[in-house]
C-alpha positions in Angstrom: 0.0 0.0 0.0 1.4 3.4 -1.0 2.4 5.8 1.7 1.8 9.4 1.2 4.9 11.4 2.1 4.7 14.9 3.4 8.1 16.3 2.5 8.0 19.4 4.7 7.5 17.3 7.9 10.3 14.9 7.1 12.9 17.1 5.5 14.7 18.0 8.8 14.7 14.4 9.9 15.9 12.7 6.8 17.9 15.0 4.6 21.5 14.3 5.2 20.6 12.3 8.2 23.1 11.0 10.7 24.5 7.7 9.6 25.0 6.6 13.2 21.4 7.1 14.3 19.6 4.1 15.7 17.0 2.3 13.5 13.5 2.5 14.7 10.9 -0.2 14.0 7.9 1.8 12.7 5.6 -1.2 12.6 6.0 -4.5 14.5 4.3 -6.3 11.7 6.7 -5.3 9.0 8.8 -8.2 7.5 12.6 -8.2 7.6 14.3 -6.6 4.6 15.6 -9.0 2.1 18.8 -9.3 0.0 22.4 -8.6 0.9 23.8 -5.4 2.2 25.6 -4.7 -1.1 22.6 -5.1 -3.3 20.7 -2.0 -4.4 17.5 -1.5 -6.4 17.2 1.5 -8.7 13.6 2.5 -9.4 13.0 5.2 -12.1 11.5 6.0 -15.4 13.2 3.8 -18.1 13.6 6.6 -20.5 15.5 8.6 -17.9 17.5 5.6 -16.7 18.9 5.3 -20.2 20.0 8.9 -20.3 22.4 11.1 -18.3 20.3 10.9 -15.1 20.4 7.2 -15.0 24.1 7.1 -15.9 24.9 9.5 -13.1 23.2 7.2 -10.5 25.2 4.3 -11.8 28.4 6.3 -11.7 27.7 7.0 -8.0 26.8 3.6 -6.7 28.1 1.2 -9.5 31.6 2.7 -9.8 34.4 0.2 -9.5 36.4 0.3 -6.3 40.0 1.5 -6.7 42.7 -0.9 -5.6 41.0 -4.2 -6.3 42.7 -6.7 -8.8 39.5 -7.3 -10.7 36.7 -4.7 -11.4 34.1 -4.8 -8.5 31.5 -2.1 -8.0 30.7 -0.5 -4.6 27.2 -1.9 -4.9 25.5 -4.5 -7.1 22.8 -2.6 -8.9 19.5 -3.8 -10.3 17.2 -1.6 -12.3 13.4 -1.9 -11.7 10.7 -0.3 -13.7 8.2 1.6 -11.5 5.3 -0.7 -12.6 7.3 -3.7 -11.5 8.2 -2.3 -8.1 5.8 -4.8 -6.3 5.4 -6.0 -2.8 8.3 -8.5 -3.0 10.8 -6.0 -4.4 9.7 -3.4 -1.9 11.2 -5.5 0.9 14.8 -5.0 -0.4 17.4 -3.6 2.0 18.6 -0.7 -0.2 16.4 1.1 -2.6 16.9 4.3 -4.6 13.8 5.9 -6.1 14.5 8.7 -8.6 12.0 11.1 -10.3 11.7 14.7 -11.4 8.7 16.9 -12.3 9.8 16.9 -15.9 8.1 14.3 -18.1 4.6 12.9 -18.4 5.3 9.2 -18.9 3.2 6.7 -16.9 6.3 5.7 -14.9 7.1 9.3 -13.9 3.5 10.0 -12.9 3.5 6.8 -10.9 6.6 7.8 -8.9 5.3 11.4 -8.4 2.1 10.0 -6.9 4.2 8.9 -3.9 4.3 12.6 -2.9 1.4 14.8 -2.1 0.7 18.1 -3.8 2.3 20.2 -1.0 5.5 18.2 -1.4 5.4 18.6 -5.2 5.0 22.4 -4.9 8.1 22.5 -2.6 10.2 20.5 -5.0 9.1 22.9 -7.8 9.8 26.1 -5.8 12.9 25.1 -3.8 15.6 23.6 -6.1 18.0 23.1 -3.1 15.8 20.1 -2.0 16.9 16.9 -3.8 17.0 13.9 -1.4 15.3 12.3 1.4 16.0 9.1 3.4 13.2 6.8 4.6 14.0 4.0 7.1 11.9 0.9 7.5 9.2 2.1 5.1 8.2 -1.4 3.8 10.5 -3.7 5.8 12.6 -3.7 8.9 16.3 -2.9 8.2 15.5 -1.1 5.0 16.8 2.3 3.7 15.1 4.0 0.8 16.8 7.1 -0.8 14.5 9.4 -2.7 16.2 11.6 -5.3 14.0 14.3 -6.9 14.2 17.6 -8.6 12.3 20.3 -10.5 13.8 18.9 -13.7 16.4 16.4 -14.9 19.2 18.9 -15.1 18.7 20.3 -11.6 18.7 16.7 -10.1 21.7 15.8 -12.3 23.7 18.7 -10.9 22.9 17.7 -7.3 23.9 14.1 -7.9 27.2 15.1 -9.4 28.0 17.6 -6.6 27.1 15.2 -3.8 28.5 12.0 -5.3 30.8 11.1 -2.4 28.2 12.0 0.2 25.5 9.8 -1.4 27.7 6.8 -1.8 29.4 7.2 1.6 26.0 7.1 3.3 25.3 3.6 2.0 28.9 2.5 2.3 28.9 3.4 6.0 25.6 1.4 6.4 27.4 -1.7 5.1 30.4 -1.1 7.3 28.2 -0.7 10.3 26.9 -4.3 9.7 30.5 -5.5 9.3 31.4 -3.8 12.6 28.6 -5.5 14.4 29.7 -8.9 13.1 33.3 -8.4 14.1 32.4 -7.2 17.6 30.1 -10.1 18.2 32.9 -12.7 18.0 36.3 -11.4 19.0 39.6 -12.8 20.3 39.7 -10.8 23.5 43.0 -12.5 24.7 45.0 -11.0 21.8 43.3 -7.6 22.2 44.2 -7.5 25.9 47.8 -8.6 25.2 48.3 -5.8 22.6 46.9 -3.3 25.0 49.3 -4.5 27.7 52.3 -4.5 25.5 51.8 -1.5 23.3 49.0 0.6 24.9 46.6 0.4 21.9 43.5 -1.5 21.3 42.1 -3.1 18.2 39.2 -5.5 17.5 40.6 -8.9 16.7 37.9 -11.1 15.2 37.9 -14.8 16.2 40.0 -16.8 13.9 42.9 -14.4 13.9 46.2 -15.3 15.5 49.6 -13.6 16.1 51.9 -14.5 13.2 54.8 -12.2 14.3 55.5 -9.9 17.2 58.3 -7.7 18.4 58.7 -4.4 20.3 57.5 -2.3 17.4 55.5 -4.6 15.2 52.6 -7.1 15.3 51.3 -9.2 12.5 47.8 -10.7 12.8 46.4 -13.2 10.3 43.5 -15.5 9.7 44.1 -18.4 7.3 41.7 -20.9 5.8 42.1 -23.1 2.7 41.0 -20.4 0.3 41.3 -17.0 1.9 43.9 -15.2 4.0 43.3 -12.0 5.9 46.1 -10.0 7.4 46.5 -7.0 9.7 49.9 -5.5 10.8 50.7 -2.5 13.0 54.1 -0.8 13.1 55.3 2.2 15.0 58.5 4.1 15.5 59.7 7.4 17.0 58.4 10.4 15.0 61.3 12.3 13.5 60.0 14.2 10.4 56.8 14.8 8.4 58.6 14.0 5.2 56.9 10.6 5.1 53.7 12.3 4.1 55.1 13.7 0.9 56.1 12.4 -2.5 56.7 8.6 -2.6 57.9 8.3 1.0 55.0 6.2 2.1 55.9 3.6 -0.5 59.5 3.6 0.7 58.3 3.4 4.3 56.1 0.5 3.6 59.0 -1.2 1.7 61.2 -0.8 4.8 58.6 -2.5 7.0 58.0 -5.4 4.5 61.7 -6.1 4.0 62.2 -6.4 7.7 59.0 -8.2 8.8 57.0 -9.5 5.9 59.1 -12.3 4.6 58.3 -15.9 3.8 59.0 -18.0 6.9 60.2 -21.0 4.8 62.1 -18.9 2.2 63.2 -15.6 3.7 64.4 -14.4 0.3 60.8 -13.9 -0.6 59.3 -10.7 0.7 56.2 -8.5 0.2 56.4 -5.6 -2.1 53.8 -3.7 -4.2 52.6 -3.7 -7.8 53.9 -0.5 -9.4 51.5 -0.9 -12.4 48.7 0.4 -10.1 49.8 3.7 -8.5 49.0 4.1 -4.8 45.8 6.1 -4.2 46.5 8.4 -1.3 43.7 10.3 0.5 44.0 12.7 3.4 41.6 11.5 6.1 40.7 12.2 9.8 41.6 8.9 11.5 40.4 9.0 15.1 41.0 12.8 15.3 44.5 12.4 13.7 45.6 13.6 10.3 46.3 10.5 8.3 47.1 9.3 4.8 44.8 6.5 3.6 46.6 4.4 1.0 45.0 1.9 -1.4 46.9 -0.3 -3.8 48.0 -3.8 -4.7 50.6 -5.9 -3.0 52.6 -8.8 -4.4 55.3 -11.2 -3.3 58.7 -10.6 -4.8 58.6 -13.9 -6.6 55.2 -13.0 -8.1 53.6 -16.1 -6.4 50.8 -14.1 -4.7 49.2 -10.8 -4.5 46.0 -8.8 -3.7 44.6 -5.5 -2.4 45.7 -3.6 0.7 44.5 -0.6 2.7 46.7 1.4 5.1 46.7 4.4 7.4 49.8 6.5 8.3 49.6 9.0 11.1 51.3 10.5 14.1 50.3 10.2 17.7 51.4 13.5 19.3 50.9 12.3 22.9 53.5 9.5 22.5 55.4 11.2 19.6 55.1 8.0 17.6 54.6 7.4 13.9 52.1 4.6 13.2 51.5 2.6 10.1 48.5 0.3 10.0 47.8 -2.0 7.1 45.3 -4.7 6.2 45.5 -6.9 3.1 43.9 -10.1 1.8 45.0 -13.1 -0.3 42.0 -14.7 -2.0 42.8 -16.1 -5.5 39.7 -16.7 -7.5 37.4 -14.9 -5.0 35.9 -11.4 -5.0 37.7 -9.0 -2.7 35.2 -6.2 -2.1 33.5 -7.6 1.0 36.8 -8.9 2.4 38.4 -5.5 2.2 35.3 -4.0 4.0 36.2 -6.4 6.8 39.8 -5.1 6.7 38.5 -1.5 6.8 36.3 -2.3 9.8 39.2 -3.8 11.8 41.6 -1.0 11.0 39.1 1.6 12.1 38.7 -0.2 15.5 42.3 0.8 16.3 42.6 3.1 19.3 45.6 4.3 21.3 
């Protein structure tokens, strides 16, 4: 059954809503949302989907993630015609509904009918309004993003301008689920040992063990027959900020790998990185510390293995230490997107 949406009453609640806000069950009789956290339904007029407006939405949510060995998008998209958006599909976890006041096709009219006349007038008069989030509208654990505009070009401009914000909203939603999974089953003994030895804490999921440990370095890894997950943490006295410039992070990482990340059975084999894919470096706020986030591909020096990695380099001013945190996976023949989301979640649990 359609729900009439009064935009003016919801705009302050849902526009750019806080990603960390708690979910509220609006109706105890609603079913649970279906599908995976990485699946996303796109509902819009087919004629608009085939043009710039549809391409822009795909560019936001279907763009390939940098630093993976094979092309993998942020989200697995599925286009749905408005007339086919039935009760079963309405239970999906992630849905994006797009429409503008431009166009008189049956699909456009059908989507606009979700909004009352007062809301339509606001969209027409205030071109700064372009999005709204609805939680648990048809199912528990569901997020629906409404994207709308006076005309196609106005909405297209908003989508291009807010590309990172729109994608980050749903990406954080996925990471939140991963965090919950990691926290629910942890190796508390290792976490306590690291806190006692080094004065920092990190969530260590069950299955991880300590592969190597010394006064400045710890290597955590989880190995099964097909997949290997790795986290390592290194620190040293902070001397200069030169590491944050040019190719010094690459050199710094090489120094760590040459000393610590060698094959146990054949020490001549060590970890390096694939120069064919340049490091992507981004300045980020990592736990209130200026940090360089780095994404790229690692490989063994004998080219017998490789995969994606994610790292953070920052300085802790209280201890005057330079930290380097990295997570990487080895999963030949498997997709890496969800594995790297687990790595991201673990790294961001780090706290001094």
